[in-house]
C-alpha positions in Angstrom: 233.8 85.8 -75.6 233.7 82.8 -73.6 232.5 85.1 -70.8 235.4 83.5 -69.2 231.9 85.2 -68.4 231.7 81.4 -73.9 223.8 77.2 -68.1 220.6 74.8 -66.4 217.0 73.3 -66.9 212.8 73.5 -66.3 210.9 70.2 -67.4 208.8 72.4 -69.9 209.7 70.9 -74.3 211.0 74.0 -76.4 207.8 74.6 -78.1 205.6 74.8 -74.8 208.5 78.1 -73.6 207.8 78.8 -77.5 203.9 79.3 -77.4 204.5 81.5 -73.7 207.6 83.7 -75.0 207.0 85.6 -77.9 209.8 87.4 -78.6 210.2 91.6 -78.9 212.9 93.6 -81.2 215.2 94.5 -78.4 214.9 91.2 -76.0 216.3 89.7 -79.8 218.9 91.2 -80.4 220.3 90.7 -76.6 219.7 87.5 -77.3 222.0 87.4 -80.3 224.3 89.7 -79.4 225.9 87.7 -76.5 226.5 84.9 -78.8 227.9 86.6 -81.3 230.7 87.9 -78.8 230.5 84.5 -77.2 231.4 83.4 -81.0 234.2 86.3 -81.4 236.0 85.2 -78.6 238.1 82.2 -79.8 242.0 81.5 -79.1 244.1 84.1 -79.8 241.1 86.7 -80.2 241.9 87.6 -76.7 245.8 89.2 -77.1 246.2 93.0 -78.2 249.1 93.6 -79.9 252.4 92.7 -77.2 255.5 93.9 -76.1 256.5 91.2 -73.7 256.9 92.9 -70.0 255.3 96.0 -71.3 252.7 97.7 -68.4 249.1 98.2 -70.2 246.2 100.5 -68.9 244.3 98.5 -66.0 241.1 99.0 -68.1 240.3 99.8 -71.8 237.0 100.6 -73.2 236.1 101.3 -77.4 233.2 100.4 -79.7 233.2 98.4 -82.8 231.0 96.1 -84.6 231.0 92.7 -86.2 229.9 90.5 -89.5 229.5 86.3 -88.1 227.9 83.6 -89.9 226.7 81.1 -87.9 224.7 77.8 -88.1 221.0 77.4 -86.8 222.7 75.1 -85.0 225.3 72.4 -85.1 223.9 70.0 -87.5 222.0 72.7 -89.2 221.8 72.6 -92.8 221.3 76.4 -92.3 223.4 79.2 -91.5 222.5 83.0 -91.0 224.7 86.1 -90.7 224.8 89.0 -88.4 226.3 92.7 -88.5 226.1 93.7 -85.0 228.0 96.2 -82.4 230.6 94.8 -80.2 232.1 96.8 -77.5 235.5 96.3 -76.5 236.4 96.6 -72.7 239.7 95.4 -71.0 239.9 95.3 -67.8 243.4 94.0 -66.0 243.1 93.0 -62.3 244.6 90.9 -60.2 241.5 88.6 -59.9 238.8 89.8 -62.1 240.0 90.2 -65.2 237.7 91.3 -69.1 239.6 90.4 -72.5 238.5 89.1 -75.5 238.2 86.0 -73.8 235.1 87.0 -71.6 235.2 88.6 -68.2 237.1 86.2 -65.9 236.8 85.3 -62.2 240.3 83.5 -61.2 239.6 81.1 -58.2 243.3 79.2 -58.7 246.0 80.4 -59.3 249.7 78.4 -59.5 252.1 78.7 -61.8 251.1 76.0 -64.7 247.3 75.4 -63.4 244.8 78.0 -62.7 240.9 78.0 -62.7 238.6 80.5 -64.0 234.8 80.7 -64.7 233.7 80.4 -68.6 231.1 81.0 -70.7 229.6 80.4 -74.2 226.7 80.7 -76.2 224.0 80.3 -79.2 221.9 82.3 -81.3 218.2 82.2 -81.5 217.3 80.5 -84.4 213.5 80.6 -86.3 212.6 77.1 -87.0 210.9 78.1 -90.4 214.0 79.4 -91.6 215.5 75.8 -90.9 214.3 72.6 -93.2 214.7 69.9 -90.6 212.5 72.0 -87.8 210.1 73.4 -90.2 206.6 73.5 -87.6 208.5 72.8 -84.6 209.1 75.4 -81.8 211.6 78.1 -82.6 215.2 77.7 -80.7 216.2 79.9 -78.0 219.3 81.5 -77.6 221.3 79.9 -75.0 224.1 80.7 -72.0 226.5 78.1 -70.6 228.5 78.8 -67.9 230.8 76.9 -65.3 234.4 76.5 -63.8 237.3 76.3 -66.3 240.7 74.5 -65.6 243.5 75.1 -67.5 247.0 73.6 -67.4 249.9 74.8 -69.2 251.5 71.8 -70.6 254.3 73.9 -72.6 255.3 77.8 -73.7 258.3 79.4 -75.2 259.2 83.0 -76.1 255.8 84.1 -78.2 254.0 80.8 -78.0 252.0 78.9 -75.3 250.4 75.5 -75.3 247.4 74.6 -73.0 245.1 71.8 -71.9 241.9 72.9 -70.9 239.0 71.9 -69.2 235.2 73.7 -68.8 232.3 72.2 -67.7 228.8 74.5 -67.9 225.9 74.7 -66.9 223.0 75.3 -69.5 220.1 78.1 -69.7 217.9 79.6 -72.3 218.4 83.4 -72.8 214.4 84.2 -72.6 212.1 86.2 -70.6 211.9 83.4 -68.5 215.0 81.5 -68.9 215.2 77.6 -67.8 218.0 75.3 -67.2 218.6 72.8 -69.9 221.3 70.5 -69.2 225.3 70.8 -69.2 228.4 70.6 -71.5 231.7 70.1 -71.5 234.8 70.9 -74.1 238.1 69.6 -73.2 240.2 70.9 -76.1 244.1 71.3 -76.7 244.4 75.6 -77.4 247.6 76.7 -79.1 248.3 80.4 -78.8 251.1 82.3 -80.7 252.5 85.7 -81.4 253.8 86.0 -85.6 254.6 89.8 -85.8 252.3 91.8 -85.0 249.7 89.2 -85.2 248.4 87.2 -82.8 247.0 83.5 -83.5 245.2 80.7 -81.9 244.5 77.6 -82.9 242.0 75.2 -80.6 240.4 71.4 -81.1 237.6 70.1 -78.9 235.7 66.8 -78.1 232.2 67.9 -77.4 230.2 66.2 -74.6 226.5 67.2 -73.5 223.7 66.2 -71.0 220.9 64.5 -72.3 218.7 67.3 -71.3 221.0 69.5 -73.5 221.4 67.7 -76.9 217.2 66.7 -76.3 216.9 70.6 -76.6 218.8 70.9 -80.3 217.6 67.5 -81.3 214.6 65.8 -79.5 211.7 65.0 -82.1 208.5 65.0 -79.9 205.3 63.2 -81.1 203.5 66.5 -82.0 206.0 66.9 -84.2 206.4 63.9 -86.2 205.7 64.2 -90.0 206.2 61.3 -92.8 209.6 63.2 -93.7 210.7 63.6 -89.7 210.3 60.3 -87.5 210.5 60.6 -83.7 213.8 60.7 -81.8 215.2 61.4 -78.4 218.8 61.8 -78.3 220.8 60.8 -75.6 223.9 62.1 -73.2 227.1 61.9 -74.1 229.9 62.2 -76.9 228.6 65.2 -78.9 231.4 65.5 -82.2 234.1 67.9 -81.8 234.8 71.7 -83.0 238.0 73.2 -83.6 239.0 76.9 -84.2 241.7 79.2 -85.9 241.7 82.8 -85.4 243.7 85.9 -85.8 243.9 89.8 -84.1 245.8 92.5 -84.1 246.3 96.1 -82.5 247.2 98.8 -84.0 247.2 101.3 -81.5 243.6 102.2 -80.9 242.0 100.2 -83.5 241.6 96.6 -82.5 241.1 93.3 -85.3 240.4 90.1 -85.0 238.5 87.4 -87.7 238.3 83.6 -86.8 237.0 80.5 -89.0 235.3 77.4 -86.6 234.5 73.8 -87.9 231.5 71.5 -85.9 231.3 68.4 -86.2 229.1 65.6 -85.5 230.8 63.3 -86.3 231.6 60.0 -84.1 228.2 61.0 -82.5 224.8 59.2 -82.1 223.2 62.5 -82.6 224.3 62.1 -86.3 221.7 60.2 -86.7 219.2 62.3 -85.9 216.1 63.5 -87.9 217.1 67.2 -87.8 220.6 66.6 -88.6 220.8 67.6 -92.4 224.8 68.0 -92.1 227.6 66.5 -90.2 230.0 68.9 -90.5 229.0 72.7 -90.2 231.0 76.0 -90.7 231.0 79.6 -88.6 233.1 82.7 -89.2 233.4 86.3 -88.1 235.3 89.6 -88.3 235.4 92.5 -85.9 236.6 95.6 -85.4 236.5 97.7 -82.6 238.3 101.2 -81.7 239.6 102.2 -77.7 238.0 105.2 -77.0 238.8 105.4 -73.0 241.7 103.7 -70.6 242.4 104.3 -67.2 246.4 106.6 -66.4 246.8 103.4 -64.3 249.3 100.9 -65.7 249.6 97.6 -64.5 251.2 94.4 -65.8 249.5 91.6 -68.4 249.7 88.8 -66.6 247.9 86.7 -69.8 250.1 87.9 -72.6 252.9 86.1 -74.2 256.3 86.2 -73.5 
């Protein structure tokens, strides 16, 4: 869910933070759930099965579950599967909106250009589960949030092509959150309706600040081993990301699935000692049931027409 709510940093290193912040089960589940929801929010998952021009409830509320497989971090050797609850909430306001793309605060709305807030997140990772990081501090989950500029390049019956530019500040999801830099993911996003299915495809180029890249890929003097050299990640290009997704709404039931490829190709990060795979993959499926809805009907401004 980009919490279109799809983040910033103290100077303490991740090792110090890990020692100071023991994780309780409830806190850990919360820091896992947010990245799971952002993962499930992909192009194409945002739309209900649409009949163009039909008014819809102002809000809808439901619950479901999702199964997702995520790498420990981009470039990691190992992945982990999660099975967690997935709330369903839609709000179709004029300025404040919430859907499968997350919570959006519309800042600028023109015919082909609009500006909102977007977010992304990553799940926490136990370093002992990842061979390259064995003996290092665990990785907290992270949240990234900031403005997102959307420019409609072209559209027709049942499809829309947009250029998007999200710029986000990053912070750790821990009992003492700390800022860790910023990221950008300029991308092309295509949404298309085929029969009762909403399909989406997105291709983006990742950029990260020195602090953000360092959070995931730095190896300090205390973590050097014969098999792991010291490393200081730089800022700049951090590879690319491609996502393909499908979703469908049948009555009160919503179902969605996605697959995402992350690559560090073309990035200096791929030469770091913590990178074991240039290309990593995420995928997941979720289902929700709408339990409550508003009696007030409004036009869905975001639906494909």
